[in-house]
C-alpha distance (Angstrom), angle and dihedral (degrees) to the residues before:
residue distance angle dihedral
M1 . . .
D2 3.80 . .
K3 3.78 118.7 .
M4 3.80 120.9 -128.1
Q5 3.80 130.9 -143.0
N6 3.79 129.2 -167.4
F7 3.82 125.1 -114.4
V8 3.80 97.6 12.2
V9 3.80 98.3 156.2
G10 3.79 138.3 132.7
D11 3.80 143.7 132.8
I12 3.77 132.4 -101.2
V13 3.81 111.7 -100.0
T14 3.81 97.1 171.9
A15 3.78 116.9 28.3
P16 3.81 123.4 -143.4
S17 3.78 117.1 -93.0
P18 2.94 113.3 -104.5
A19 3.79 89.5 28.2
S20 3.81 94.4 -141.1
S21 3.82 98.6 43.8
G22 3.81 110.3 17.5
T23 3.77 116.5 120.6
S24 3.80 101.8 -152.3
V25 3.80 123.5 73.3
T26 3.81 131.2 171.9
V27 3.81 119.8 -143.3
N28 3.79 133.3 -179.6
N29 3.82 124.2 -121.7
G30 3.77 84.9 51.7
S31 3.80 95.6 174.2
Y32 3.80 90.0 60.9
F33 3.80 92.4 65.4
P34 3.83 116.5 82.5
D35 3.78 121.3 -126.1
P36 3.83 108.7 -116.0
S37 3.81 90.7 -147.1
T38 3.81 88.6 72.3
F39 3.82 104.2 14.4
G40 3.79 98.3 42.2
D41 3.80 128.7 -119.2
Y42 3.79 115.1 -52.8
N43 3.80 142.3 179.0
L44 3.80 127.2 -110.6
V45 3.78 131.8 -167.9
M46 3.82 115.9 -130.4
W47 3.80 111.4 -161.0
D48 3.79 131.9 -172.8
R49 3.78 93.4 -136.1
L50 3.79 93.3 166.9
G51 3.79 90.6 79.4
G52 3.79 90.3 66.5
E53 3.79 93.4 -126.9
T54 3.76 127.3 123.8
P55 3.82 116.3 -104.6
S56 3.81 113.8 -76.5
L57 3.80 141.1 148.4
T58 3.80 89.4 -86.3
N59 3.81 97.2 56.7
C60 3.82 103.5 26.4
E61 3.76 138.1 69.7
I62 3.79 126.1 -169.4
V63 3.80 114.4 -143.2
R64 3.78 132.9 -176.8
V65 3.80 118.8 -127.6
T66 3.80 113.6 -141.8
A67 3.83 102.4 164.6
K68 3.80 141.4 14.3
T69 3.78 136.5 -160.0
T70 3.79 127.8 174.5
D71 3.80 131.6 -121.3
N72 3.81 109.1 -174.2
D73 3.83 103.9 -65.8
N74 3.79 93.0 -13.7
A75 3.79 132.2 86.4
I76 3.79 123.3 -137.6
L77 3.79 106.2 -149.5
T78 3.79 126.8 -162.9
I79 3.78 106.8 -144.9
T80 3.78 142.0 -173.8
R81 3.77 109.1 -139.6
A82 3.81 135.5 -130.4
Q83 3.80 101.5 19.1
E84 3.81 128.1 176.2
S85 3.81 97.0 19.2
T86 3.80 93.8 -53.3
S87 3.79 119.7 130.6
A88 3.79 126.7 -125.9
K89 3.80 110.8 -93.2
E90 3.79 133.5 -161.8
L91 3.79 93.4 -96.6
G92 3.78 112.8 -153.8
V93 3.78 144.7 -179.4
N94 3.81 114.5 -68.5
W95 3.79 94.4 22.2
R96 3.80 107.2 145.3
V97 3.83 115.6 -113.8
Y98 3.80 120.7 -164.9
M99 3.79 145.0 155.3
S100 3.78 114.9 -119.1
P101 3.81 135.7 154.3
T102 3.79 105.0 -88.5
Q103 3.79 132.3 -174.1
K104 3.80 90.3 -85.0
Y105 3.79 90.9 58.1
F106 3.80 93.3 53.3
D107 3.81 92.6 42.7
D108 3.81 89.6 52.8
L109 3.79 90.7 46.9
D110 3.80 91.5 49.8
S111 3.80 92.0 49.2
Q112 3.82 90.3 57.2
K113 3.79 98.4 48.0
L114 3.79 116.2 119.5
P115 3.80 113.6 -94.7
Y116 3.79 118.8 -125.4
S117 3.81 91.8 -130.4
G118 3.77 138.5 13.4
A119 3.76 126.5 32.0
V120 3.78 121.2 -7.4
S121 3.81 112.7 -131.0
D122 3.79 125.8 -139.3
L123 3.79 112.4 -102.9
D124 3.79 120.3 -135.2
M125 3.80 111.8 -153.3
G126 3.78 101.7 168.5
T127 3.80 110.4 -99.1
K128 3.82 91.5 5.1
S129 3.77 129.1 54.7
I130 3.77 138.9 -176.4
K131 3.78 115.0 -141.7
A132 3.77 122.8 -144.6
K133 3.80 91.2 -122.0
D134 3.84 88.8 58.5
L135 3.80 92.3 55.2
E136 3.75 112.2 31.2
G137 3.77 97.5 67.6
R138 3.79 89.3 55.4
L139 3.79 92.8 50.1
K140 3.80 98.5 44.6
P141 3.80 133.7 -12.8
R142 3.80 115.0 -91.9
T143 3.78 107.1 -140.0
Q144 3.79 133.6 -172.0
T145 3.79 119.1 -163.7
V146 3.80 125.6 -162.2
A147 3.80 130.2 170.0
S148 3.80 100.2 -145.3
E149 3.80 139.2 -23.1
T150 3.78 133.2 171.1
T151 3.82 89.3 -138.5
H152 3.80 122.2 28.6
T153 3.81 116.4 -158.5
I154 3.81 113.5 -179.6
D155 3.81 120.4 -152.4
T156 3.81 101.6 -145.8
D157 3.80 92.3 -173.0
S158 3.81 87.2 66.4
Y159 3.80 105.5 28.2
D160 3.82 139.4 41.0
E161 3.80 96.9 -178.2
Y162 3.79 126.8 42.2
I163 3.81 117.4 -162.6
I164 3.80 125.9 -164.7
T165 3.80 110.3 -170.4
A166 3.85 106.7 -179.6
Q167 3.79 113.3 9.5
A168 3.79 105.2 -164.5
A169 3.81 102.1 -178.8
D170 3.77 141.9 26.9
C171 3.80 107.7 -73.8
T172 3.77 146.2 -165.9
M173 3.79 124.8 -135.7
A174 3.83 102.1 -143.4
A175 3.80 125.1 -156.0
P176 3.82 109.1 -75.6
T177 3.78 116.7 -112.7
G178 3.82 131.6 -139.6
T179 3.78 140.1 70.8
L180 3.77 98.5 -46.5
V181 3.81 120.1 -145.1
S182 3.78 127.1 -159.4
G183 3.80 110.3 -104.4
Q184 3.80 93.2 17.3
S185 3.81 112.8 152.1
L186 3.79 128.2 -136.5
I187 3.80 128.2 -174.6
I188 3.81 120.7 -163.0
R189 3.80 119.1 -167.6
I190 3.81 117.9 -168.9
K191 3.79 133.1 -174.7
D192 3.80 125.8 165.5
N193 3.81 127.7 -144.5
G194 3.79 93.9 -102.5
T195 3.80 96.5 -70.0
I196 3.80 125.2 90.9
R197 3.82 111.8 -106.2
A198 3.80 127.8 -164.8
I199 3.81 117.9 -120.0
T200 3.81 123.4 -153.4
W201 3.80 117.1 -166.2
N202 3.79 125.7 -149.3
A203 3.80 115.1 -124.4
A204 3.81 88.3 -108.0
F205 3.83 86.2 78.6
R206 3.80 114.4 73.3
A207 3.78 131.4 -170.0
S208 3.80 132.5 -177.6
S209 3.78 136.0 -127.3
D210 3.81 86.9 -100.1
L211 3.80 96.3 51.8
A212 3.78 121.2 26.3
L213 3.78 128.0 -163.2
P214 3.82 111.6 -106.3
T215 3.78 115.2 -108.6
A216 3.81 95.5 -160.0
T217 3.76 142.6 16.5
K218 3.80 124.1 -106.8
A219 3.78 111.4 -117.4
N220 3.80 111.1 -93.5
K221 3.81 92.2 -14.8
T222 3.82 128.7 121.1
M223 3.78 119.3 -126.2
Y224 3.80 127.4 -166.5
L225 3.79 124.8 -158.1
G226 3.81 123.0 -172.5
F227 3.81 120.0 -158.7
K228 3.80 134.2 -175.7
R229 3.81 122.8 -157.0
N230 3.81 115.6 -116.0
T231 3.80 105.4 -168.6
T232 3.81 92.3 179.7
D233 3.80 90.6 65.9
S234 3.83 96.6 24.5
K235 3.80 90.6 -122.5
W236 3.78 141.0 128.1
D237 3.82 101.0 -133.8
L238 3.81 118.7 -150.3
L239 3.81 110.1 -126.7
A240 3.80 103.1 164.5
Y241 3.81 138.3 19.6
L242 3.83 134.1 179.8
D243 3.78 122.0 172.9
N244 3.79 111.5 168.1
I245 3.80 105.2 69.8
């Protein structure tokens, strides 16, 4: 998605040659125009303001800037002509040149909006980005369901709730994997297959003297355990526990 910058405006001082197809144009206020080598390519509106009419398809052309050099106070821009369904015009001296949100900008913005259902896409916002794993858990819980495993390893980059529906053997809860974030929550739901099963917890899980980690299931009962990530101590601290549902 193109970046935007305020007050990027100037006038043509040397028109392209030929005016309707040349790919180099010189504008004043050169310092106002970003350098694509660091800013990224961007679109500009070129408007024949001398006619006294408001900008329209008949008196404007949108171009894409792909390179910039300087000439004293001016900028020499390398451009790709006739962007966004505009036609190449006979660009001339004193045409106004400015950066403004165009249809492409809003189309790009719309294409990166968060969907209401399905997978959440990563968002690219220039030097900053929002990753899907940072958003999805806040929009809807990400759950993983398994019937039974001897060792349970939870990927906390992908899941916020881990559900065991019919544990059929003694098991170990291994240290969760992923890029762990301070304050991150994790819910574990466990039910056996009607027979009590022993549970061994990795040292990454920590309880207190007030609330101990369970060492076994309760036959045919559902237990819930709520953990909060403590990155200072590199632990998943147990905050809540129910075992007779």
